[in-house]
DRENPAGU-161586 format. One record per residue (C-alpha): residue in one letter; x negated, y negated, z negated; chain. Coordinates in Angstrom, 2 decimals, padded with zeros to 5 digits. Layout:
a_X_Y_Z_A .
...
//
This chain:
m_006.21_-026.15_-021.09_A .
l_009.69_-025.58_-019.74_A .
t_012.80_-025.93_-021.84_A .
n_015.06_-022.94_-022.30_A .
r_017.55_-024.51_-019.86_A .
q_014.87_-025.09_-017.24_A .
e_013.72_-021.51_-017.61_A .
q_017.24_-020.22_-017.29_A .
l_017.77_-022.46_-014.23_A .
l_014.54_-021.29_-012.56_A .
k_015.46_-017.61_-013.26_A .
l_018.90_-018.10_-011.70_A .
i_017.54_-019.84_-008.63_A .
v_014.93_-017.11_-008.04_A .
q_017.52_-014.37_-008.47_A .
e_020.07_-016.03_-006.22_A .
y_017.52_-016.79_-003.56_A .
i_016.28_-013.15_-003.61_A .
k_019.86_-012.10_-002.85_A .
s_020.86_-014.70_-000.32_A .
a_017.66_-016.14_001.29_A .
r_019.52_-019.47_001.30_A .
p_018.57_-022.64_-000.56_A .
i_020.38_-022.99_-003.85_A .
g_022.49_-026.07_-004.53_A .
s_023.48_-027.49_-007.89_A .
k_027.19_-026.80_-007.54_A .
q_026.90_-023.04_-007.39_A .
l_024.99_-023.01_-010.71_A .
c_027.42_-025.15_-012.74_A .
n_029.53_-022.24_-014.00_A .
e_026.52_-020.14_-014.87_A .
l_024.82_-022.89_-016.97_A .
h_027.96_-024.63_-018.17_A .
c_026.51_-027.97_-017.11_A .
s_027.59_-030.74_-014.75_A .
s_026.21_-030.84_-011.24_A .
a_024.34_-034.06_-012.09_A .
t_022.56_-032.40_-015.08_A .
i_021.52_-029.45_-012.90_A .
r_020.25_-031.78_-010.18_A .
a_018.14_-033.63_-012.71_A .
e_016.67_-030.39_-014.07_A .
m_016.03_-029.16_-010.55_A .
a_014.12_-032.39_-009.84_A .
r_012.01_-031.76_-012.93_A .
l_011.21_-028.23_-011.81_A .
e_010.29_-029.60_-008.41_A .
e_007.91_-032.06_-010.11_A .
e_006.34_-029.14_-011.94_A .
g_005.74_-027.44_-008.59_A .
l_008.10_-024.54_-009.33_A .
l_010.82_-025.45_-006.76_A .
e_010.67_-026.78_-003.20_A .
k_013.12_-028.66_-000.99_A .
t_013.85_-027.34_002.48_A .
h_014.24_-029.52_005.54_A .
t_017.62_-028.10_006.42_A .
s_019.44_-028.34_003.10_A .
s_019.71_-030.36_-000.07_A .
g_019.29_-027.12_-002.03_A .
r_016.02_-025.82_-003.50_A .
i_014.03_-022.65_-003.12_A .
p_011.32_-021.21_-005.42_A .
s_007.74_-022.19_-004.63_A .
e_004.89_-019.69_-004.85_A .
a_004.22_-021.05_-008.35_A .
g_007.90_-020.63_-009.17_A .
y_007.80_-016.91_-008.21_A .
r_004.65_-016.48_-010.29_A .
y_006.24_-018.11_-013.35_A .
y_009.31_-015.93_-012.86_A .
v_007.28_-012.71_-012.60_A .
n_005.09_-013.58_-015.60_A .
h_007.69_-015.00_-018.01_A .
l_011.33_-014.49_-016.92_A .
m_011.71_-011.23_-014.98_A .
e_013.53_-008.34_-016.57_A .
l_013.02_-004.85_-015.11_A .
k_016.16_-003.26_-013.71_A .
e_017.23_000.24_-014.46_A .
m_017.36_002.46_-011.39_A .
n_020.78_003.01_-010.00_A .
g_022.06_006.59_-009.60_A .
e_021.85_006.59_-005.79_A .
d_018.17_005.50_-005.74_A .
m_017.29_008.03_-008.44_A .
l_019.05_010.88_-006.63_A .
k_017.24_010.20_-003.32_A .
l_013.89_010.28_-005.06_A .
q_014.68_013.24_-007.30_A .
i_015.44_015.40_-004.28_A .
i_011.87_014.81_-003.09_A .
f_010.11_015.41_-006.41_A .
h_012.18_018.49_-007.26_A .
n_011.30_020.17_-003.95_A .
q_008.92_022.94_-005.06_A .
s_007.55_023.39_-001.54_A .
l_006.17_019.86_-001.24_A .
e_002.59_019.03_-002.20_A .
l_002.03_015.91_-004.34_A .
s_000.66_013.97_-001.37_A .
d_003.82_014.85_000.65_A .
c_006.00_013.72_-002.22_A .
l_004.17_010.44_-002.34_A .
n_004.54_009.75_001.38_A .
q_008.19_010.82_001.60_A .
s_009.15_008.87_-001.49_A .
l_007.64_005.72_000.00_A .
e_009.52_006.27_003.20_A .
i_012.75_006.35_001.12_A .
i_011.72_003.19_-000.73_A .
s_011.07_001.40_002.56_A .
e_014.53_002.33_003.76_A .
m_016.19_001.29_000.48_A .
t_014.44_-002.06_000.17_A .
n_013.72_-003.07_003.79_A .
y_010.08_-003.63_002.77_A .
t_006.93_-002.04_004.14_A .
s_005.11_000.67_002.20_A .
i_001.44_001.39_002.45_A .
v_-000.53_004.33_001.04_A .
l_-004.23_003.63_001.03_A .
g_-006.17_006.72_000.05_A .
k_-009.88_007.19_-000.45_A .
a_-012.15_010.17_-000.84_A .
s_-012.74_010.76_-004.49_A .
h_-015.89_012.03_-006.22_A .
e_-013.98_015.14_-007.15_A .
n_-013.28_016.10_-003.50_A .
k_-016.33_017.95_-002.12_A .
l_-017.21_018.93_001.40_A .
k_-016.69_022.70_001.93_A .
q_-017.27_023.04_005.65_A .
i_-017.17_021.27_008.96_A .
e_-016.32_022.83_012.30_A .
v_-016.26_021.54_015.91_A .
v_-013.77_022.69_018.49_A .
p_-014.40_021.74_022.16_A .
t_-011.32_020.41_024.01_A .
i_-011.31_018.76_027.46_A .
g_-014.41_017.39_029.19_A .
n_-016.76_015.75_026.73_A .
q_-014.27_015.63_023.89_A .
m_-014.42_017.67_020.72_A .
i_-012.46_017.82_017.52_A .
v_-014.44_017.64_014.26_A .
i_-012.63_019.46_011.44_A .
v_-013.59_018.61_007.85_A .
v_-012.47_020.95_005.06_A .
t_-012.80_020.05_001.32_A .
d_-012.99_022.34_-001.70_A .
q_-009.53_021.01_-002.72_A .
g_-008.02_022.51_000.47_A .
h_-007.63_019.22_002.28_A .
v_-008.27_019.34_006.03_A .
e_-008.98_016.28_008.19_A .
h_-009.83_016.09_011.85_A .
k_-011.15_013.46_014.23_A .
m_-011.66_013.41_018.01_A .
i_-015.13_012.49_019.22_A .
e_-016.68_012.16_022.67_A .
l_-020.22_013.31_023.35_A .
p_-021.14_012.82_027.03_A .
q_-023.93_014.98_028.43_A .
i_-024.63_016.84_025.21_A .
s_-024.46_020.61_025.19_A .
l_-022.24_022.54_022.80_A .
e_-025.38_024.32_021.53_A .
e_-026.85_021.00_020.41_A .
v_-023.59_020.12_018.63_A .
q_-023.48_023.48_016.90_A .
k_-027.07_023.07_015.66_A .
t_-026.10_019.75_014.15_A .
v_-023.02_021.29_012.47_A .
k_-025.15_024.12_011.02_A .
l_-027.64_021.59_009.67_A .
i_-024.91_019.61_007.98_A .
n_-023.23_022.74_006.56_A .
d_-026.53_024.04_005.27_A .
l_-027.61_020.83_003.55_A .
i_-024.54_018.84_002.67_A .
v_-021.80_021.31_001.71_A .
g_-020.79_020.72_-001.94_A .
t_-021.39_016.96_-001.68_A .
p_-018.57_014.66_-002.87_A .
l_-016.91_013.10_000.22_A .
d_-017.67_009.60_-000.97_A .
e_-021.43_010.45_-000.89_A .
v_-021.57_012.30_002.45_A .
s_-022.43_009.25_004.56_A .
s_-025.31_008.42_002.20_A .
k_-026.65_012.01_002.34_A .
l_-026.46_011.98_006.14_A .
e_-028.56_008.85_006.24_A .
f_-031.21_009.89_003.71_A .
e_-031.37_013.65_004.09_A .
i_-030.21_014.57_007.61_A .
k_-031.42_011.59_009.63_A .
p_-035.15_012.08_008.80_A .
i_-035.17_015.77_009.79_A .
i_-032.59_016.12_012.57_A .
p_-035.18_015.34_015.33_A .
r_-036.92_018.64_014.49_A .
y_-033.82_020.64_015.38_A .
v_-031.82_018.70_018.02_A .
r_-032.98_016.97_021.17_A .
e_-030.14_014.43_021.43_A .
h_-030.48_013.76_017.72_A .
e_-029.72_010.04_017.82_A .
l_-026.35_010.36_019.55_A .
l_-025.32_013.28_017.43_A .
y_-026.36_011.69_014.15_A .
k_-024.41_008.49_014.97_A .
a_-021.34_010.51_015.99_A .
f_-021.21_012.55_012.79_A .
y_-022.03_009.63_010.57_A .
q_-019.14_007.71_012.08_A .
v_-016.79_010.68_011.55_A .
f_-017.55_010.81_007.81_A .
d_-017.59_007.08_007.39_A .
d_-014.15_006.90_009.02_A .
f_-012.78_009.73_006.82_A .
k_-014.00_007.80_003.78_A .
k_-011.95_004.69_004.65_A .
e_-009.26_005.58_007.23_A .
n_-006.74_007.37_005.04_A .
i_-003.99_004.74_005.58_A .
n_-000.32_005.42_006.03_A .
v_001.93_002.38_006.79_A .
v_005.68_003.08_006.56_A .
g_008.45_000.77_007.69_A .
r_006.50_-001.92_009.56_A .
n_009.66_-002.91_011.42_A .
h_011.59_-003.58_008.18_A .
m_009.83_-006.95_008.20_A .
l_011.97_-007.82_011.27_A .
e_015.07_-007.60_009.06_A .
q_013.94_-010.28_006.67_A .
p_015.46_-013.69_007.57_A .
e_012.34_-015.66_006.73_A .
f_010.44_-013.74_009.42_A .
n_012.70_-014.63_012.40_A .
n_009.82_-016.48_014.07_A .
v_008.40_-014.20_016.74_A .
d_004.84_-015.46_016.40_A .
k_004.91_-015.10_012.63_A .
i_006.18_-011.52_012.63_A .
k_003.66_-010.57_015.34_A .
s_000.87_-011.97_013.16_A .
i_002.03_-010.04_010.04_A .
l_002.51_-006.76_011.96_A .
a_-000.94_-007.17_013.57_A .
k_-002.53_-007.58_010.16_A .
m_-000.83_-004.41_008.93_A .
d_-002.49_-002.61_011.82_A .
d_-005.91_-004.05_011.03_A .
k_-007.68_-001.48_008.86_A .
e_-010.20_-004.00_007.61_A .
i_-007.43_-006.25_006.28_A .
v_-005.38_-003.36_004.82_A .
h_-008.43_-001.99_002.99_A .
k_-008.70_-005.31_001.14_A .
i_-005.59_-004.36_-000.89_A .
e_-007.56_-001.65_-002.72_A .
q_-007.65_-002.15_-006.45_A .
n_-009.36_-000.54_-009.41_A .
d_-006.80_-001.46_-012.05_A .
r_-004.82_001.17_-013.92_A .
d_-001.42_-000.54_-013.70_A .
i_000.96_-002.31_-011.34_A .
s_-000.29_-005.60_-009.95_A .
i_001.65_-008.31_-008.10_A .
y_000.08_-010.66_-005.57_A .
i_002.30_-013.48_-004.30_A .
g_001.59_-015.49_-001.17_A .
t_-001.97_-016.87_-001.16_A .
e_-002.93_-014.39_-003.88_A .
n_-002.78_-011.42_-001.56_A .
k_-005.16_-010.30_001.25_A .
i_-002.57_-009.77_003.94_A .
d_-000.70_-013.02_004.58_A .
d_000.28_-016.18_002.70_A .
d_003.99_-015.62_003.46_A .
v_004.25_-012.15_001.93_A .
a_004.08_-010.59_-001.51_A .
v_002.30_-007.34_-002.32_A .
v_003.07_-005.08_-005.28_A .
q_000.36_-002.49_-005.87_A .
l_-000.03_000.67_-007.94_A .
p_-003.13_002.88_-008.18_A .
y_-002.61_006.68_-008.02_A .
h_-004.69_009.73_-008.90_A .
i_-003.51_013.09_-007.57_A .
a_-005.13_016.44_-006.78_A .
g_-008.66_015.03_-006.88_A .
e_-007.79_012.04_-004.73_A .
e_-007.23_008.45_-005.67_A .
g_-005.89_005.45_-003.85_A .
t_-003.40_002.62_-003.89_A .
i_000.28_002.31_-003.11_A .
a_001.41_-001.10_-001.91_A .
i_004.90_-002.44_-001.18_A .
v_004.80_-005.49_001.12_A .
g_007.73_-007.82_001.57_A .
p_008.64_-011.50_001.70_A .
k_007.79_-013.71_-001.29_A .
r_011.55_-013.48_-001.91_A .
m_010.97_-009.82_-002.80_A .
d_013.11_-008.19_-005.48_A .
y_010.10_-007.69_-007.73_A .
s_012.04_-006.08_-010.59_A .
r_013.51_-003.36_-008.41_A .
v_010.22_-002.65_-006.62_A .
i_008.34_-002.27_-009.96_A .
t_011.02_000.04_-011.34_A .
l_010.79_002.22_-008.22_A .
l_007.01_002.38_-008.32_A .
e_007.01_003.27_-012.01_A .
y_009.51_006.05_-011.23_A .
i_007.13_007.42_-008.52_A .
r_004.11_007.20_-010.84_A .
d_005.87_009.00_-013.72_A .
n_007.31_011.73_-011.51_A .
m_003.99_012.32_-009.74_A .
n_002.39_012.82_-013.19_A .
e_005.18_015.24_-014.17_A .
k_004.88_017.18_-010.92_A .
k_001.08_017.36_-011.33_A .
g_001.56_018.66_-014.83_A .
g_004.01_021.30_-013.69_A .
s_007.11_019.72_-015.21_A .
h_010.12_019.29_-012.94_A .
g_012.76_018.27_-015.41_A .
d_015.28_015.55_-014.56_A .
r_014.58_012.00_-015.67_A .
n_017.62_010.21_-017.00_A .
d_016.09_006.79_-017.54_A .
k_012.98_004.64_-017.05_A .
//
């Protein structure tokens, strides 16, 4: 158990380090805590023994450890009220009557990335409420074709495929078979229906059935898991702890790896915080996640930044987005004056 003074000291060190990204020395905390420098050094040493602070090689000051951030988030953090400038930027988006909810979500996260210098990720997934209405195929150049998937919610997705040495007639027969048998199926079940209902009978109708089945199975499987929008990747370059070229290349590569990004999915109904080794992206970053449910779709919003992230501000911004998305979905567009 930490004493009140130790908790106050840890809170100050985390807050100061979030602002400055520089190790915190005892002298700069004397006025805040009304203690001598020697007393603060002794308390800092105890916090280091508890694993909540770390020494750096370049300074006599301390920085929060991963456990220190976790203690701060769980026990010491106080949520900030949104400032007027942040609120105004987001209100402009949510009060735009011409924008769909999904557009509001993506544009608001672009704004948050600019405001915080963190990276935003929207990870969507096909929901059970979103059903297949129709698929179409449009030939383009050579062996390439665009597969267009339309849902009953009005969402349209498309994907380029390449089918060498297969006639358009064969492709159209496959499309008709899928439209006849699978229309009305929830998108998250289409791949399964293709496997168990289309695959056994497609040889009766199509000569090149194996290639065509694999191509369309891959299309729907990709639609089910590829709805990823990463905003502000390069903001990581502006964080002082990521000035190592190899480190930033590694983090950016992970953000482009769909398999890694998909691991941030969550089923919880509230905001979750994953610090360092707790997250699935990289030990040197923190991830704040929020699930969303809009217009028959569900997914996860994630803000990715350094472990020195301003957690309080990020949570307040995400809560504002969540509340305003719910208001817009319910047809209410009134101003919000507070959180």
